[in-house]
C-alpha positions as CSV (number, residue, x, y, z in Angstrom):
1,M,90.9,-30.3,26.2
2,T,91.7,-26.5,24.5
3,G,88.6,-24.5,24.5
4,R,85.8,-24.9,22.0
5,L,86.1,-23.7,18.3
6,M,83.0,-22.3,16.4
7,L,83.5,-22.1,13.1
8,L,80.7,-20.2,10.7
9,D,79.8,-21.1,7.6
10,T,79.6,-17.2,6.9
11,A,78.1,-17.2,3.3
12,S,75.0,-19.6,4.8
13,L,74.5,-17.0,7.5
14,Y,74.7,-13.4,5.5
15,F,72.5,-15.0,3.0
16,R,70.1,-15.7,6.3
17,A,70.3,-12.5,7.6
18,Y,70.2,-10.8,4.2
19,F,66.5,-12.3,3.6
20,G,65.8,-12.1,7.3
21,V,66.1,-8.6,8.1
22,P,64.5,-5.8,5.8
23,D,66.2,-3.9,3.2
24,S,65.1,-0.6,5.1
25,V,67.8,-1.1,7.1
26,R,70.5,1.2,5.4
27,A,73.6,3.3,5.7
28,P,73.3,6.8,6.0
29,D,73.9,7.1,2.0
30,G,70.9,4.8,1.7
31,T,72.9,1.6,0.9
32,P,71.1,-1.5,2.2
33,V,72.9,-3.2,5.3
34,N,70.8,-5.6,6.1
35,A,73.2,-8.7,5.6
36,V,76.2,-6.9,7.5
37,R,73.7,-5.8,10.1
38,G,72.2,-9.2,10.3
39,L,74.9,-11.3,10.5
40,L,76.7,-9.1,13.3
41,D,73.5,-9.4,15.2
42,F,73.8,-13.2,14.3
43,I,77.8,-13.2,15.3
44,D,76.8,-11.4,18.7
45,R,73.9,-14.5,19.6
46,L,76.0,-17.1,18.7
47,V,78.8,-15.9,21.3
48,K,76.4,-15.0,23.9
49,D,74.2,-18.3,23.6
50,H,77.9,-20.6,23.1
51,R,80.6,-18.7,24.2
52,P,83.3,-20.5,22.1
53,E,86.6,-19.5,23.1
54,K,87.9,-19.5,18.9
55,L,86.0,-18.6,16.0
56,V,86.4,-18.5,12.5
57,A,84.5,-16.8,9.8
58,C,85.3,-19.3,7.2
59,M,84.2,-18.0,3.6
60,D,84.0,-19.3,-0.1
61,A,87.0,-18.1,-2.3
62,D,85.4,-20.4,-4.6
63,W,81.7,-21.8,-4.5
64,R,82.5,-23.8,-7.4
65,P,85.5,-25.1,-7.9
66,Q,87.2,-26.6,-11.1
67,W,88.1,-29.8,-9.6
68,R,84.8,-30.3,-8.9
69,V,83.0,-29.4,-11.6
70,D,85.9,-31.6,-14.0
71,L,84.3,-34.8,-11.8
72,I,80.9,-33.8,-12.1
73,P,79.9,-31.1,-14.7
74,S,76.4,-30.5,-13.3
75,Y,78.2,-29.9,-10.2
76,K,76.1,-26.4,-8.9
77,A,75.7,-25.6,-12.5
78,H,72.2,-24.0,-12.4
79,R,73.5,-21.6,-9.9
80,V,75.7,-19.9,-12.5
81,A,74.0,-16.3,-13.4
82,E,73.0,-16.5,-16.9
83,E,74.4,-13.2,-18.0
84,H,77.5,-14.5,-17.2
85,E,77.3,-18.3,-19.2
86,G,80.6,-18.2,-21.4
87,A,82.2,-16.2,-18.8
88,P,84.2,-16.9,-15.6
89,D,81.2,-18.8,-13.7
90,A,79.6,-16.2,-11.5
91,E,77.3,-17.4,-8.7
92,E,73.7,-15.5,-8.9
93,V,73.6,-13.3,-6.2
94,P,71.0,-10.4,-4.9
95,D,71.6,-7.3,-6.3
96,T,72.1,-5.6,-2.8
97,L,74.1,-8.2,-1.4
98,S,77.1,-8.6,-3.0
99,P,77.8,-4.8,-2.5
100,Q,77.7,-6.0,1.3
101,V,79.9,-8.9,1.4
102,P,83.4,-6.6,1.5
103,V,82.0,-4.7,3.6
104,I,81.5,-7.5,6.2
105,E,84.9,-8.6,5.6
106,E,86.3,-5.6,6.3
107,V,83.9,-5.1,9.5
108,L,85.4,-8.5,10.6
109,D,88.9,-7.8,10.0
110,A,88.9,-5.1,12.1
111,L,86.8,-6.4,14.6
112,G,90.0,-8.9,14.3
113,I,87.6,-12.2,14.0
114,A,89.8,-15.1,12.2
115,R,88.5,-14.8,8.4
116,V,89.7,-17.9,5.9
117,G,88.8,-18.5,2.8
118,V,91.4,-20.5,0.3
119,A,92.0,-20.5,-3.2
120,G,90.5,-23.3,-5.2
121,Y,88.0,-24.3,-2.1
122,E,84.5,-23.7,-0.8
123,A,83.8,-22.5,2.7
124,D,82.8,-26.3,3.6
125,D,86.1,-27.7,2.5
126,V,87.9,-24.8,5.2
127,I,85.2,-26.3,7.7
128,G,86.4,-29.6,7.1
129,T,90.2,-28.8,7.3
130,F,89.7,-26.8,10.6
131,T,87.5,-29.7,12.0
132,A,89.7,-32.2,10.9
133,R,92.7,-30.4,12.8
134,A,90.8,-29.2,16.0
135,D,92.0,-30.7,19.1
136,G,89.0,-29.8,21.2
137,P,85.1,-29.7,20.7
138,V,83.7,-27.6,17.5
139,D,80.6,-26.5,16.7
140,I,79.7,-25.6,13.0
141,V,77.4,-23.1,12.2
142,T,75.5,-23.6,9.2
143,G,72.2,-23.7,6.9
144,D,74.0,-26.5,4.7
145,R,72.9,-29.7,5.6
146,D,76.2,-31.1,3.5
147,L,78.2,-30.5,6.6
148,Y,76.0,-33.1,8.5
149,Q,79.0,-35.2,7.6
150,L,81.5,-33.6,9.7
151,V,79.4,-34.4,13.0
152,D,81.5,-37.1,15.4
153,D,80.4,-37.4,19.1
154,A,83.4,-39.2,19.8
155,R,85.5,-35.9,18.9
156,G,82.7,-33.3,20.2
157,I,81.6,-32.2,16.9
158,R,78.1,-30.7,16.2
159,V,76.2,-28.6,13.7
160,L,74.1,-25.8,15.0
161,Y,71.7,-25.8,12.0
162,P,69.8,-22.5,12.3
163,L,65.9,-22.8,12.1
164,K,64.8,-19.5,12.8
165,G,67.3,-16.6,12.9
166,V,70.3,-18.3,15.6
167,G,68.2,-17.8,18.2
168,T,66.8,-21.2,17.5
169,L,69.5,-23.8,16.6
170,Q,68.9,-27.4,15.6
171,L,71.9,-29.2,17.6
172,T,72.8,-32.2,15.3
173,D,74.4,-34.7,16.9
174,E,74.8,-38.5,16.2
175,A,71.6,-39.5,17.9
176,W,70.1,-36.9,15.6
177,L,71.4,-38.0,12.6
178,R,70.5,-41.6,13.2
179,E,66.9,-40.5,14.2
180,K,66.5,-38.4,11.2
181,Y,68.3,-40.5,8.5
182,G,69.4,-43.9,9.8
183,V,73.4,-42.8,9.7
184,D,76.0,-41.4,11.6
185,G,78.2,-38.6,10.4
186,R,80.6,-40.8,8.7
187,G,77.6,-42.0,6.5
188,Y,75.8,-39.1,5.8
189,A,78.2,-38.2,2.6
190,D,77.3,-41.6,1.5
191,L,73.6,-41.2,2.0
192,A,73.7,-37.7,0.5
193,L,75.7,-39.0,-2.4
194,L,73.4,-42.2,-3.4
195,R,70.1,-39.9,-3.1
196,G,71.5,-36.9,-5.2
197,D,70.6,-33.0,-4.5
198,P,69.2,-30.8,-7.0
199,S,70.1,-28.0,-4.9
200,D,74.1,-29.0,-5.5
201,G,73.2,-30.2,-8.9
202,L,74.0,-33.9,-7.9
203,P,72.0,-36.4,-10.4
204,G,72.4,-39.3,-7.5
205,V,71.2,-42.9,-8.3
206,P,68.4,-42.8,-10.6
207,G,65.5,-44.1,-8.3
208,V,67.7,-44.3,-5.1
209,G,65.7,-42.2,-2.4
210,E,66.8,-41.4,0.8
211,K,64.9,-44.2,2.7
212,T,66.6,-46.7,-0.1
213,A,70.0,-45.1,0.4
214,A,69.5,-45.9,4.2
215,K,68.7,-49.2,3.8
216,L,71.9,-50.0,1.5
217,L,73.7,-48.7,4.0
218,A,72.1,-50.4,7.1
219,E,72.5,-53.4,4.6
220,F,75.9,-52.8,3.0
221,G,77.8,-50.7,5.6
222,D,79.0,-47.9,3.4
223,L,79.1,-46.8,-0.6
224,A,82.2,-49.5,-0.9
225,G,80.4,-52.4,0.6
226,I,77.4,-51.2,-1.8
227,V,79.9,-50.7,-4.7
228,A,81.2,-54.7,-4.0
229,A,77.5,-55.9,-3.3
230,V,76.6,-55.2,-7.0
231,D,79.4,-57.5,-7.9
232,D,78.6,-60.3,-5.7
233,P,75.6,-62.4,-7.0
234,K,75.0,-63.5,-3.7
235,A,74.3,-60.1,-2.1
236,K,70.9,-58.8,-0.7
237,L,70.2,-56.6,-3.9
238,T,66.8,-56.9,-5.9
239,P,67.6,-57.0,-9.8
240,T,66.2,-53.5,-10.3
241,Q,68.6,-52.0,-7.4
242,R,71.8,-53.7,-9.0
243,K,71.1,-52.4,-12.6
244,R,70.8,-48.9,-11.0
245,L,73.7,-49.3,-9.2
246,T,75.5,-50.6,-12.4
247,E,74.4,-48.0,-14.8
248,A,75.4,-45.7,-11.9
249,A,78.8,-47.0,-11.8
250,P,80.7,-44.0,-13.3
251,Y,78.8,-41.4,-11.2
252,L,79.9,-43.4,-8.3
253,A,83.9,-43.6,-8.5
254,V,84.0,-39.9,-8.9
255,A,81.1,-38.6,-6.4
256,P,83.0,-39.2,-3.2
257,K,85.2,-37.1,-4.0
258,V,82.7,-34.0,-4.6
259,V,80.4,-34.8,-1.8
260,R,83.1,-35.0,0.6
261,V,84.3,-31.9,2.0
262,A,88.1,-31.7,2.0
263,G,90.6,-31.9,5.1
264,D,93.7,-31.1,3.7
265,V,92.8,-27.4,2.6
266,P,96.2,-25.4,2.7
267,L,95.1,-23.4,5.5
268,P,97.0,-19.9,6.3
269,A,98.7,-19.1,9.9
270,V,95.5,-17.2,11.8
271,D,95.0,-16.4,15.2
272,T,91.4,-18.4,15.6
273,T,91.5,-16.7,19.3
274,L,88.1,-15.0,19.8
275,P,88.7,-11.0,20.7
276,H,87.9,-9.3,23.1
277,T,88.6,-5.8,22.1
278,P,89.1,-4.9,18.3
279,R,92.1,-5.5,16.4
280,D,91.7,-2.1,14.4
281,P,89.6,0.4,16.3
282,A,89.7,3.4,14.4
283,A,89.2,1.1,11.1
284,L,86.0,-0.2,12.8
285,D,84.8,3.4,13.9
286,A,85.0,4.4,10.4
287,L,83.3,1.7,9.1
288,A,80.3,1.8,11.9
289,A,80.2,5.6,10.9
290,R,80.4,5.1,6.9
291,W,77.7,2.1,7.0
292,G,75.7,2.8,10.0
293,L,76.7,0.0,11.5
294,G,75.1,1.4,15.2
295,S,73.5,-1.0,17.6
296,S,74.4,-4.3,16.2
297,L,77.9,-3.6,16.1
298,Q,77.4,-1.8,20.0
299,R,76.2,-5.0,20.8
300,L,78.6,-7.8,19.8
301,L,81.4,-5.0,21.0
302,T,79.9,-5.4,24.7
303,T,79.1,-8.9,24.5
304,L,83.0,-9.8,23.1
305,E,84.3,-7.6,26.1
306,A,82.4,-9.7,28.7
């Protein structure tokens, strides 16, 4: 079995860094670099604590893919910045965070940490495809519960969900999922689309919350089993459940493709090996001086060398 692969939901982590590190952390010219330094600190701690042999910073090349919007128009619609309505979709991002994202990308590239985003897909889909192709254990680091659907004990795939920084992580495996939601990784996507998710603009089935969704999945196995039960008069559904599921049929027909992460993204060829020395030391030195990356970068370099 090959070494452990760690997949970072990078935007999820730099958002957490941005809100967790004060914006008084600034470059020499006064520009906030709290997200940049916070993310470097996160990566340092993750590598120290979990010792992955391979690491990929997965990026949102398209945070709201058109193919998902075509299926469910409300998908992430509330996150579109009001000032951009009528123009190409732009996610609402804090003013001082968006300028830090290109810096994060340049620093990762100079370090030699693999960074992958694919046009037309979210970071979740990149993570899903790397996971599908992995021939060894995988740690997915994300603050997005949608990725619980990838948990698979048999393949050594788990989600590390940050509770406080990345020093305190919830290790999400199948036992945890069953205890919390009554489903395994494969069942989580069905549970999510049945109950809906306001944060992603997914309506769900009206009147079907988390507990009802879990009960339906326990009774009928999966979404296909639930849909088949609607047309079976002998199936153990209450008249209200049957009515609600019948009315939600158009949503249930398209929701799986929207909710389930893609496993077939055309990934570029990248070296996922965790670097021990920077790929471009001169560029990294220039970035460190320009943005005042100081001890955050130095700690990470020391950890990578070790």
